[in-house]
N, C-alpha and C positions, 0 to 999 in steps of 0.2 A: 255622539261624536261632535266635538266642537270644531267646526270648519273655519271659524274666524281666526284661530291661532295658526292654522297650517294652510290657509287658502293659497298662499304662493306656491307651496309644494304641489298642490293639486292642479293649479293652473299650469305649472311647468310640464305636467304630464299630457297636456293637450297640444297636438301638433299644429304648428303654424298659427298660434293664437296672437291676434293683434286687434286693437280697438282704436277707432278715431272718434273725435268729437264732432259737433255740428258744423265746425269750420273745416273739417277734413284734416285736422292735425292729429298726429299719432299720440295717444295718451297712455297706451299700454302695449308692450311687446314682450313676450316671454323669451327666455334665453334660447329655447329650442328653435323658435322661428328666426331669431337674430342670427344664429349659427347657420341655419339652412339657407337664408338669403344673403349671408355674408355681409352683415352690417354691424356696426357698433351699437349695442342696445342703448347705452346712456346718451350717446350723441344723437341718436335718432329721435328720441322722445321730444315732442314739441314741434317737430318739423311737419310740413305738409306731406301727406302720404306718398304722393307721386315723386317727391324728392328723395324719399327713402327707398321706395320700391316702384320704379316707373311703370311696370305693367299693371299695377293694381287697378281694380275697378271699384274699390270701396267707395270712392267719392261719387261715382256714377250711381251706385246703389243708394247712397245717402240722399241724392237729389231725385231719385226715381220713385215710382209708385209701388214697386214690388217690395214686400216686407221680407221676402226670402229669395235667395238666388244661389245658383251653383255655377262655378266657372272653372275652366281648365287653364292652368298656367303652364307655360313651357319657356324657360329662360336659362341660358348658360349651362345647358345639360341637366338642369334640374326641373322636375315637374311636380304639380300638385293638383288634385281635384279639391277645390275649396268652396266652402259655404259662407255666404254673406248674410247677415241678419241685421235688419234695422232695429235700433234700440229706441224705444219710445217712452216718453214721460208725459202723462196727462194729455195724451193724444198727439203730442208733437215729437217728431223725429229728432233725437238728441245725439245720435251717433250710429256707428255701424261696427259690429263685431264680425271678425272673420276667423275661421279655423279650417285646417286641412283635414279632409276625410281620408285622403290617400296621398302618400309622398313616394310611391314606388311603382315603377312601370310594370314590374312583374305582377304585383298585386292587382293592378288595374287590368292587366291582360287576363288574369284568371276570372275576374269579375265580368268583364265584357264577353269572355268566351262562353259564359253561361247563357247569354242572351242573343248574340248576333255574330255569326261567322265572319261577315264582311268587316265588322269592326275589329276582329282579331287580325285581319290582314293589314288594316290601318295601323294597329298597334305594332305589328312587326316592322312596319316602315319607321315608326318613331323610335323603336328600340335600336334599329340600325343606325339612325341618325345619332343617337346617344353614343353608340359604340364608336362611330367615327369621331365624334366630339372628344371622346376620351382617349383617342389615339395620341392627342397632344398632351405632353406631360405638364405643361405650365400654362398660366394665363397671366393677365396683367396684375392680379392680386399677389403674384409671386415676386413682383418687382418691389423690393423693400426699400423704404426710405421716404423722408419728407423734405429733403433738401430741394433747393431751386432747380438743381441739375436733374434730379429724378422727376420732379413735377413737369419740367419741360420735356423730358423723354416720354413720359406717359401721354402728354398732349400730342406729341408727334406720332406715337403709336395709334392713338385714336383717330387722328387725321388720315394716317396711312390705311387704316382698317376700312374706312368708308369708301375708299377708292379701289380700283382694281389694277392700279399701276404697279410697275416693278419697283422693288425696294432694295437698296444696298445698305447693309448695316456694317459700320466700321467700328473698330475698337480694339483695345489690347486683349491679349489672351486672358481669359478668366473674368471678363467684365459682364458676361451674360448675353452675348449676341444671339445665341439660340433661344434663350428665354424671350427675347424681344420678338423673334420670328414667330414663336408659338403664340404670343400674345396678339400679334397682328392677325394671324389666322383665326384665332378664337373669337375675335371681335368682328370679323368680316362676314360677308354674306356666304362665304365658302366654309364656314365653321363646321357644318355637319357633313362635309365631304373630307376626303383624306388629306392628311398632312404627311408628305413624304420627304425624307431627308437623304441627302447624298453628300459625301465629303470629297472635295476636289483633290485632297492630298492622300486620301485613304485607299486608293486603288492603283494597281499597276497600270501604266499608260495604255498597254495593249488591251486592257479589259474595260476601260472607261466607256468607250463608245457602246459596246453591247450592254453595259450596265445602265446607261442612260436611255438608250433607244430600243433596247430589246433585240432579240434575234429569232430567226426562223429555225426550225429543225434542220440540221445538216449544214448550217451556215459556216461552221468551222469545226475542226477536230475537238471533240469534247463537248460539243453543244448538246444540251439536254433534248431528249425526245419530246416533240411537241413544241419546242422553242421556249422562250421566256419573255414575259412582259418587261419592258424597261421602266425606269423611274418616271419618265414623262407620262407614259400610258397609265401607270398606277396612280399618278397624281391628277388624272383628268377630272375636271370640274373642281379640283381642290388646289392645294398649294405645294409647290416643290421648293424646298429649302436647300440651296447649294452652299454648304459651308466651305470656307477656304477656297473661294472661287479663284483667288489669285494663283492657286496651284493648278488650275485647269489647263491641260495641254493646249498649246497654240493650235494644233491640228484639229481640235474639236470645237474651238471657239466659233468658227463660221457656222457650224451646225446649231449651236445654241442660239446664235444670232437669228438664224432662220426661224427657229421656234418662236422667238420673240416677235419677229416681223410678220410671219405668215401663219403661225399656229400649226406648222406641219413638221412631222418627223419621218425619217426613212428608217425602217426596221432593218437591221443588219441581215443580209442574205435574202432580202426580199426586194422586188421591184415596185411594190405598192407604197404609196404615200398615205400617211394617216393623219387625220386632223385631230388636234388635241386642244383642249381649253384649260390651260394651266397658268396659274399666277406664280411668278418666280420671285422669291426672296433670296438674295445672296448675302453672304457675310465674308468679310476679309479683315485680317489684322495688319495688312499692308496697304499703303496708299496706291490705289489702282492707277491714278494718273501718273505717278512716278514710274510705275511699271510700263505704262504706255510709252513714256519717254525713253525707257530702257529697251523698248521693242520686245518686252516680255508679255504684253497684253495688247489685244487688238483695240485700236482707237474707236472703231465703229461699235464694237460690243460695249466698250466702256460707256459711251454716250447713250446707248440703248438701255443699259442697266441703270445708270446713275440718274434716274428720273426723280426718285424720292430718297435722298440720302438721309440716313439716321446715324448719328454718332453716339455710342454708349460711353459715358464718362468713366475714367479709371477711378478706383477706390480712393486714391490719394487726393482727388479733387472733390470728394464728397464725404470727408471724414465726419461731418455732422450726422451722417446716417449710421455711423459705426454701432451705436448702442442698439438701434432698431435691428440691424443685421445680426448682431450677436444674440439678442433675445429671440429672434425668429429661429436662428440655427440651434440655439440651446433647447428650445421647445421640441424641435424635431429630433435632436440627438437624445434627449431624455427618453423619448418614446422608443427609439431604435436600440439604445444601449441599456435601458432599464435604470437610468440614473435619475437623481433629483436635484440637479444643479440649477440654482436660481439666478446666480449673478457672477460677476467677476470683481475681484478687488480693484479699487481705483488705480493702483499702480499698474495693473495689466492694461487698463484703458490708456494710461499715459504711454506705456510701451508701444501700444498699437498706433497711437497718434504720431509717434516719432519714426515709425517704419515707413518705407517707400512703397511697399506692397506691389512688387513687380508682377505677382500672380493674381492680383486683384481679389475679387470676392471669392473666387474658387480657392485661392490660397488661404484666405481668412477662414473659410469653412473647414479646410483640411487641418489648419492649425488648431482650431477649436476641438475638432474630433479627436486629434491626437492627444490633446491635453485632458479631455474627459476620460480617456481610457485609463489614465493614471490617477485621476482625481479621487479624493475622498471628501465626504461632507457635502455641503450644498453650495459652496462658493469656490470658484476657480482662483487659485493663487498663482503668483508669478512663478513659483517653483514647480507648478504643475506643467508648465510649458517646457518640454524637453528640447530646448533650442539653445544654440550657442548665442551668447550675448552679441557677438559680432554679426549675427544674422540680421540684427536690427540696427546696430550702430557701429561706428569705427571704434575699436578698442585702442585708445591712445596710449594707455599704460603698456600694453603689449608691444605696440609699434615702437615705443621708446627704447625697447631692448634690441631692436633690429638695426643693422648697419644701413640698410637702404629701404626705409619705410615706404617710399613711393613705389619702388619696384615690387615690394611685397604685395601692396594693395593692387597694383596692376595685374600681377599674376593671379591673385584671388578672383578679381573681377573677370579676367579672361577665362579662367577655368570655369567659373559659374556660368558665364555666357555660353560657352561651348557645350556644357552639360545640358543647359536648358534648351538650346537649339536642337541637340541630338534627341532630347526627350520629345520635343515638338514633332520631329520628323521620324519618330519611332526607330532611331538608330540609322536612318538612311544617310550615309556620308555625302553622297552627291547632292541631295537636296539641302543638307546642312551647309555644305561649302558654298552653294549658290546663295543661300540666305545670308551668309556671312560675307559674301562678295570676295571670296578667296578661292584659290585653286584647291582641288581635292588633295594633291600631294602636300600642300602647305598645311591643310587641316590635319592630315596624318602626322606631320612633324610636330605641330602644336600639341596634339593629343599625346604623343609620345613624351614630349618635354614635360607636360603637366601630369603625366601618369594616368591619364584617362583611358589609355589603351589597355591597362592592366586589369581593368574591372568593368562590369557592365555599365555602359554609358547611358542607359535609359531603363525605365521601369516598364515591365510588360503590363 
């Protein structure tokens, strides 16, 4: 067997293989290891090992007296039991080779179980930490883009993560506010405790209090036997993400303020006060200070929340990230849909750059998914996008045929706005009218005039 011809293939079969030289610079890294620690293989070569993988002890082994060492790594929900071997030439240490013997907690659990019961208990603890870590869907690596806006956003996330302060994330619908919240949690010291989400607009007002603070058995008609833990208690030692906090009822805002100030909650139907250690991250697509001026949000809660504000930029302000976003989404959709789409025609990118993107990244991803359903071949063409041209731009030729082009456009924009607001509030007319700052009867009149009342106004 000639190993020289196929040595790369055999080296790729070794888990976590990397080699540093006598200066601590990375001179070899196989693809398996690069994927596992989530770095770019080509860009990593030649860099100091701790700049590529900060927890690495390879440089310590390089300068130490032990020719062989075993180390346990645990970072970002990934673990490995790794061996480090000094590489010597003519009696001098010229580098260190590292490879992973184990990259799976279950495998390690089985191995340790053969030798020590107490170690099995410790492994159960680590497995629970990984389970909690994996409760969050996203991390900072899911924030795609290299623009100045995104680099600034990532720096803010990293700064927020090292503190324990309250964060308010602002941004338009579809920009990725929840993704930012997940990222802050996953980079923080609370990463291995629970991340709990609640939507301020997603529950009836009479149920919000029991949902947030929990209730005792018999607290009200229909209460579950044994009671129920609230979101704050479930998030104890972890993070509670309150999405659309701008929709939180005024009657409950003092109780949320109390949690922030005193770390205490009152369980519904109980006289006991319970201490909780919860970090709150809130998100809103409305300006909270404007709501304060409108008497729709408490001023004291606003100042207590707005300690570390983070604004997520809309897609139209970071169009230079478009190609990265498209490539990231295409790769995911190829796996999901069994397609082999590699790219978009240049004309499609031009189309995207001209569009305003009111739904931001979420809308972009939906547009791509819809196009891929119809697509054939390996390149998405303009005709694959089953969208009206006026979705992206004003059709001047069509408007030229109309008697009142301005009125036509005003009607189209008004209809689209009402549909999107109804979609946002899941068809709730009262909330939609409040958002549009009109009365509910006027909303009904507009819906009737625009024909919105004759068909479903929102998607389930």
